[in-house]
Legacy VTK file of the C-alpha trace (Angstrom):
# vtk DataFile Version 3.0
C-alpha trace
ASCII
DATASET POLYDATA
POINTS 142 float
97.443 137.527 41.925
98.711 137.165 45.330
94.706 138.339 46.211
93.392 135.139 44.418
95.563 132.920 45.890
94.793 133.515 49.105
90.884 133.817 49.112
91.172 130.511 46.713
93.017 129.246 49.987
90.733 130.060 52.389
88.057 128.376 50.869
90.007 125.524 50.455
90.645 125.712 54.259
86.705 125.804 54.761
86.393 123.484 53.040
88.667 121.143 54.757
87.613 122.279 57.821
83.612 121.104 57.254
85.276 117.901 55.496
86.957 117.167 58.788
83.532 117.954 60.754
81.687 115.841 59.020
84.298 113.156 58.718
84.741 113.407 62.971
80.759 113.348 63.198
80.741 110.031 60.960
83.268 108.061 63.614
81.594 109.282 66.175
78.313 107.778 65.155
79.695 104.740 63.771
81.480 104.433 67.282
84.971 104.378 65.371
86.290 106.713 68.178
84.856 107.225 71.751
82.863 110.453 72.435
85.537 111.427 74.840
87.873 111.594 71.692
85.221 113.466 69.574
84.884 116.161 72.014
88.493 116.646 72.073
88.651 116.418 68.284
85.637 118.539 68.440
87.139 121.210 70.033
90.277 120.714 67.779
87.828 121.600 64.923
86.236 124.615 66.118
89.748 126.498 67.149
90.495 125.616 63.363
87.591 127.451 62.357
88.366 130.261 64.750
91.752 130.620 63.155
89.962 130.692 59.616
87.900 133.820 60.490
91.179 135.341 62.180
92.124 135.000 58.741
90.025 135.787 56.927
89.063 139.083 58.851
92.948 139.901 58.647
92.455 139.338 55.375
89.679 141.877 55.022
91.778 144.294 57.621
89.157 143.764 60.282
89.573 143.054 63.357
92.706 143.263 65.806
95.778 144.975 63.799
97.587 142.196 61.349
100.123 141.761 64.074
98.284 141.053 66.613
96.478 138.231 64.448
99.090 136.855 63.239
100.652 136.231 66.685
97.725 134.648 67.736
97.808 132.307 65.197
101.385 130.895 65.612
100.836 131.576 69.531
100.829 127.866 71.966
99.840 128.101 75.097
97.268 127.898 77.093
93.100 128.993 75.789
90.635 128.674 77.831
92.572 126.147 80.199
93.311 123.661 77.073
96.565 123.546 76.036
97.190 122.913 72.357
98.494 118.843 71.835
100.205 119.865 68.883
102.516 122.076 70.770
103.156 119.131 73.530
106.777 117.093 73.783
106.658 114.010 72.187
106.302 110.504 73.960
109.565 109.163 73.820
107.426 105.976 72.754
105.917 107.745 69.302
109.335 110.155 68.644
110.331 109.322 65.229
107.614 106.972 64.183
105.750 107.946 60.751
102.010 107.366 60.105
101.808 103.578 59.405
104.180 103.025 62.402
101.818 104.756 65.025
98.734 103.077 63.306
100.057 99.707 63.949
100.959 100.616 67.434
97.521 101.440 68.136
96.293 98.432 66.917
98.614 96.213 68.782
97.641 98.414 72.090
94.662 98.058 71.324
94.691 94.262 71.004
96.836 94.038 74.182
93.750 95.691 75.585
91.546 93.717 74.331
93.305 90.452 74.964
93.278 91.684 78.740
89.551 92.424 78.711
89.276 88.589 77.698
91.202 87.292 80.469
89.227 89.459 82.733
86.002 87.888 80.707
87.049 84.578 81.508
87.811 85.509 85.164
84.860 87.034 85.804
82.815 84.183 84.519
84.999 81.643 86.827
84.054 83.242 89.425
80.530 83.967 89.084
80.446 79.888 88.315
82.151 79.382 91.485
79.653 81.463 93.097
76.471 79.876 92.042
78.177 76.829 93.075
78.777 77.878 96.281
74.835 79.164 96.309
74.037 75.345 95.436
76.133 74.397 98.071
74.417 76.178 100.640
70.960 75.492 98.997
71.622 71.177 99.399
72.711 71.972 102.864
70.111 73.608 104.117
LINES 1 143
142 0 1 2 3 4 5 6 7 8 9 10 11 12 13 14 15 16 17 18 19 20 21 22 23 24 25 26 27 28 29 30 31 32 33 34 35 36 37 38 39 40 41 42 43 44 45 46 47 48 49 50 51 52 53 54 55 56 57 58 59 60 61 62 63 64 65 66 67 68 69 70 71 72 73 74 75 76 77 78 79 80 81 82 83 84 85 86 87 88 89 90 91 92 93 94 95 96 97 98 99 100 101 102 103 104 105 106 107 108 109 110 111 112 113 114 115 116 117 118 119 120 121 122 123 124 125 126 127 128 129 130 131 132 133 134 135 136 137 138 139 140 141
């Protein structure tokens, strides 16, 4: 029974990783997330896939000693110069917030950024208009 449960869990994990990969590709292609964020998430998905392969190898008694595999799966820290973002300390701004609250905070920040960009756009367009008026005045004076 345990072997069946493990095989089933490994298969389910593999399917969920593939589903994540497809959702990530869709999110990047429809520009729901930036390319940089897509790359960061792709690295996380690749790390999940590597850990899945380690689990499968451990299940089949292949590869390194089981204790080494188990500790490497749960170990945090630096790997290829990249730290695991899930093991970092959570910021004070987001500590204790649920998923919906985080999403609302993200939307609020995006709205603030959009408002700032709108203000910047109006300033730049006013400066453009002033530059054109100065150019027209110079042409008239010449």
